C-alpha positions in Angstrom: 26.7 8.9 -7.9 22.9 8.9 -8.3 23.1 5.1 -9.1 26.2 4.2 -7.4 27.4 0.5 -7.6 27.1 0.0 -3.7 23.4 1.3 -3.3 22.6 -2.0 -1.2 25.3 -1.4 1.4 24.4 0.8 4.3 27.0 3.5 4.8 28.6 4.6 8.0 28.2 7.9 9.6 31.9 8.8 8.4 30.9 7.9 4.9 27.9 10.1 4.8 27.6 13.4 2.9 27.8 16.4 5.1 24.5 17.9 4.2 23.3 21.4 5.3 21.8 23.5 7.9 18.7 24.3 6.0 16.5 22.6 3.6 17.7 23.1 -0.1 14.1 23.6 -1.1 10.7 25.0 0.2 7.7 22.8 0.5 3.9 23.5 0.7 2.4 24.1 4.2 -0.7 22.3 3.5 -1.6 18.8 2.7 -3.0 18.5 -1.1 -5.7 16.1 0.0 -6.5 16.7 3.5 -5.8 20.5 3.8 -3.9 20.1 7.1 -0.3 21.2 8.0 2.7 19.1 7.0 4.8 20.2 9.7 4.3 20.8 13.6 2.8 22.0 15.4 -0.1 19.6 15.4 -3.3 19.7 17.3 -3.3 18.6 20.9 -3.9 14.8 21.4 -2.1 13.8 18.1 0.4 11.0 17.9 3.0 10.5 15.3 4.4 7.4 13.4 7.2 7.0 10.8 7.1 4.0 8.3 9.4 3.2 5.4 7.9 0.6 3.1 9.3 1.2 -0.3 8.6 4.0 -2.7 7.1 6.7 -0.7 4.6 7.9 -3.3 2.4 4.9 -2.9 3.0 4.4 0.9 1.8 8.0 1.7 -1.6 7.4 -0.2 -2.3 4.2 1.7 -2.2 6.2 5.1 -3.8 9.4 4.1 -7.1 7.4 3.4 -7.3 6.0 6.9 -10.1 7.5 9.1 -8.3 9.1 12.1 -5.2 10.1 10.3 -4.8 13.9 10.7 -2.1 14.5 8.2 0.7 12.7 6.3 4.0 13.9 4.6 6.8 12.0 2.9 10.5 12.4 3.7 13.9 10.9 4.7 14.4 9.1 8.1 16.9 6.8 9.6 20.0 8.5 8.0 23.0 10.7 8.9 23.0 13.7 6.4 21.1 16.6 7.6 18.4 18.1 5.1 19.4 15.6 2.3 17.8 16.1 -1.3 16.2 13.3 -3.3 19.4 12.8 -5.5 21.4 12.5 -2.5 19.3 9.9 -0.9 18.8 8.1 -4.1 22.8 7.8 -4.5 22.9 5.8 -1.3 25.4 8.3 0.5 23.0 9.7 3.1 21.8 6.5 4.9 18.1 7.5 4.9 15.1 5.7 3.8 12.0 6.9 1.9 9.6 7.3 4.8 6.0 8.6 5.6 5.3 10.7 8.6 1.6 9.8 9.8 0.0 12.1 12.3 -3.0 10.4 13.8 -5.8 10.7 16.4 -5.2 7.6 18.8 -8.8 8.0 19.9 -9.8 7.1 16.2 -7.2 4.9 15.0 -4.5 3.1 17.1 -0.8 2.7 16.5 -1.2 -1.0 16.2 -3.8 -0.6 13.5 -1.5 1.6 11.6 1.2 -1.2 12.1 -1.1 -3.7 10.6 -1.6 -1.6 7.6 2.2 -1.2 7.3 2.9 -4.9 7.4 0.3 -5.8 4.8 1.1 -3.0 2.4 4.7 -4.2 1.5 6.8 -7.4 1.6 9.1 -6.7 4.8 11.4 -9.7 3.9 13.3 -8.2 0.9 16.0 -6.3 2.7 17.4 -3.3 0.7 14.8 -3.2 -1.9 10.9 -3.2 -2.4 9.8 -4.8 -5.6 11.9 -3.6 -8.6 13.1 -0.7 -6.5 16.5 -1.5 -5.3 18.7 0.4 -2.9 19.0 1.2 0.8 16.5 4.1 0.5 13.8 1.3 -0.2 14.4 -0.6 3.0 11.5 -1.4 5.2 11.5 0.6 8.6 9.7 1.4 11.7 10.9 4.5 13.7 9.3 4.3 17.2 8.5 7.5 19.3 8.5 5.7 22.6 8.8 2.4 24.4 5.2 1.8 23.7 5.5 2.0 19.9 8.8 0.0 20.2 7.1 -2.8 22.0 4.0 -2.9 19.5 6.4 -2.8 16.5 8.5 -5.9 18.0 5.4 -7.8 18.9 3.5 -7.2 15.6 6.8 -8.1 13.8 7.1 -11.5 15.5 3.3 -12.3 14.7 3.5 -11.3 11.3 6.8 -13.1 10.7 5.0 -16.3 11.8 2.2 -15.7 9.4 4.6 -15.1 6.5 6.7 -18.1 7.4 3.5 -20.1 7.1 3.1 -18.5 3.4 6.7 -19.5 2.4 8.2 -16.2 3.0 11.8 -15.6 4.8 12.5 -13.8 7.9 11.3 -10.1 8.1 14.2 -7.7 7.4 12.3 -4.5 8.7 14.6 -2.1 10.6 13.1 -1.1 14.0 15.0 2.1 15.6 14.2 5.1 17.6 12.8 8.0 15.6 15.3 10.6 14.8 14.9 13.7 12.6 12.4 13.4 9.8 13.4 15.7 6.9 10.5 16.6 4.3 11.1 15.5 0.8 10.7 18.0 -2.1 7.3 19.6 -2.8 6.7 17.5 -5.8 6.8 14.3 -3.9 4.2 15.4 -1.4 1.0 13.7 -2.1 2.3 12.6 -5.4 -0.3 10.3 -6.5 -3.0 12.8 -5.9 -1.3 15.2 -8.1 -0.5 12.4 -10.7 -3.1 9.9 -10.2 -1.8 7.3 -12.6 1.8 7.9 -11.6 4.3 5.2 -10.7 3.6 3.1 -7.7 6.0 0.4 -6.5 4.1 -0.7 -3.5 2.7 -4.3 -3.2 1.9 -6.6 -0.2 2.4 -10.2 0.0 -1.4 -11.2 0.2 -0.7 -12.3 3.8 -3.0 -11.0 6.4 -1.5 -9.5 9.6 -2.8 -11.3 12.5 -2.9 -8.0 14.6 -6.1 -6.9 12.9 -8.0 -3.8 13.0 -9.4 -2.5 16.5 -12.6 -1.2 17.5 -13.6 2.2 16.3 -11.1 2.3 13.2 -11.7 2.7 9.5 -11.9 -1.0 9.0 -14.7 -1.7 11.7 -17.5 -1.8 9.1 -16.1 -4.9 7.6 -17.4 -8.4 8.7 -14.9 -10.2 11.1 -16.3 -13.8 10.8 -17.5 -16.1 8.2 -21.1 -15.8 9.7 -20.9 -12.1 9.3 -19.9 -12.3 5.7 -22.8 -14.6 4.9 -25.3 -12.1 6.4 -23.8 -9.5 4.3 -23.5 -11.0 0.9 -26.1 -13.0 -1.0 -25.3 -16.6 -1.5 -24.0 -16.0 -5.2 -21.6 -13.3 -4.1 -20.5 -15.1 -0.9 -19.5 -18.0 -3.1 -17.4 -15.9 -5.6 -15.9 -13.2 -3.2 -15.2 -15.3 -0.2 -14.9 -18.9 -1.6 -13.1 -18.0 -4.9 -15.9 -19.6 -7.1 -16.2 -18.4 -10.8 -19.5 -17.3 -12.2 -20.5 -19.1 -15.7 -19.1 -17.0 -18.7 -21.4 -14.6 -20.4 -23.8 -14.7 -17.4 -22.7 -11.4 -15.6 -24.3 -8.2 -15.4 -21.1 -6.2 -16.7 -20.0 -8.5 -19.5 -21.1 -6.1 -22.2 -21.2 -2.9 -20.2 -19.8 0.1 -21.9 -21.1 2.7 -19.3 -18.6 5.4 -17.7 -18.0 5.0 -14.1 -16.0 3.3 -11.4 -16.1 -0.4 -10.5 -15.9 -1.1 -6.7 -15.7 -4.3 -4.7 -19.2 -5.6 -4.2 -18.0 -6.9 -0.6 -16.5 -3.7 0.8 -16.8 -0.7 -1.7 -13.1 -0.4 -2.4 -12.6 1.3 -5.9 -10.9 -1.2 -8.3 -11.4 -0.2 -12.0 -12.3 2.9 -14.2 -14.8 2.1 -16.7 -12.5 3.6 -19.3 -10.0 0.7 -18.9 -12.7 -1.8 -19.8 -12.8 -3.4 -23.0 -14.6 -6.5 -24.8 -12.3 -9.5 -24.6 -14.9 -12.1 -25.9 -14.1 -14.3 -23.0 -17.3 -14.1 -21.2 -16.2 -12.0 -18.3 -15.8 -8.3 -17.8 -12.3 -7.4 -18.9 -9.8 -4.4 -18.0 -6.5 -3.3 -19.2 -5.5 -2.0 -15.8 -6.5 -1.2 -12.3 -7.1 2.3 -10.8 -4.0 1.7 -8.7 -1.6 -1.0 -7.9 -2.7 -0.4 -4.1 -6.3 -1.3 -5.0 -5.8 -5.0 -5.4 -3.6 -8.0 -4.1 -1.9 -10.4 -6.4 -1.5 -14.1 -5.1 -0.3 -17.1 -6.9 -3.2 -19.6 -7.5 -2.5 -23.3 -8.4 -6.0 -24.7 -8.0 -7.6 -27.0 -10.4 -4.2 -27.9 -11.7 -3.4 -24.6 -13.3 -0.8 -21.9 -12.4 -2.7 -18.5 -12.6 -2.5 -15.2 -11.0 -5.5 -14.3 -8.6 -6.7 -11.0 -8.0 -8.1 -9.9 -4.5 -9.2 -6.7 -3.2 -6.7 -5.1 -1.2 -9.1 -3.8 1.5 -11.1 -6.8 2.3 -9.2 -9.4 0.7 -12.0 -10.9 -1.3 -11.5 -12.9 -4.4 -12.3 -10.8 -7.7 -10.8 -12.8 -10.6 -7.5 -13.4 -12.2 -5.0 -11.3 -14.5 -3.6 -12.7 -17.5 -1.0 -11.6 -20.0 -3.2 -11.9 -23.2 -4.6 -8.5 -23.1 -4.4 -5.7 -25.9 -0.7 -5.1 -26.3 -1.1 -1.4 -27.2 -2.7 -0.9 -23.7 0.1 -2.8 -21.7 -0.7 -6.4 -22.5 -2.7 -7.4 -19.5 -6.4 -8.8 -19.1 -7.8 -8.3 -15.9 -10.6 -10.8 -15.9 -13.2 -10.2 -13.1 -16.4 -11.7 -12.1 -19.4 -9.4 -12.6 -20.9 -10.5 -9.3 -17.7 -9.1 -7.4 -18.3 -5.7 -8.8 -20.7 -2.6 -8.3 -20.6 -0.2 -10.9 -20.9 3.5 -9.8 -22.1 5.3 -12.8 -20.7 8.8 -13.5 
């Protein structure tokens, strides 16, 4: 029943598997990246949030990187079957969605800030799927701990839905419900993309910014908030490319022929984008890569400017323009050519 015919239909409690009184597996006590506990008790003053936004491998990595997040864990929420297994959840007979538990310090990052990250990190209009991942276990969900979280979830949903509609998307389908039991997933799922850095990640946003924004004192407060601030931070050449989507002249950029080992970061915010080992000489006049360090590192946006239909690439952290991605890259490396502007990148040499 792992891939049942009716995976896109939510079951009722009477249809759910009976489950078990205790977990069917053991899980490590400590977070593989942060070194913090995966289960309570957590330090005094910490708050919790539970989000479902598709495959939990990529979703967890987004949240553990946020300043103010104490720990994260992946598991199963919103269902009926006690202590389910991954196979049971994937079979669509437990009612759970793949979810991330986020334990955070509200003095450093607010719940609304986490909601902003949540909305922008996936497409909340897709119903019982997220991208190519289909089934009730991939539905978008927010499980609130109290009335304040419920109010924030509903208010940000309304604001983001308006922004999405303006970009041509349909209504938000995100489930908003009280938090029930959160069952930890198997150990190999915990911090999966830390253990398997180039593993599968099905998470991808819409490219539409959430109008909620980041509050003061959060991980994003080092980013400029106005056009004037961006102009002060960036040189005129970088501002034109990164913030106005200009294109530098071919064969003029610093990294066109660079073969040095290292990591290429966004010149606007420092977000890691490409590994130098994925760079190749395309002969086009711009630095080219066969892949990004992670699908979460970039945003993909349809670009119909200049009478062409292209796929624009933006930084997922600061939403700055980087270049475009094409399907004429080396076939043995996946067939993609990530064609970037040198001026949009900074190389951190190894």
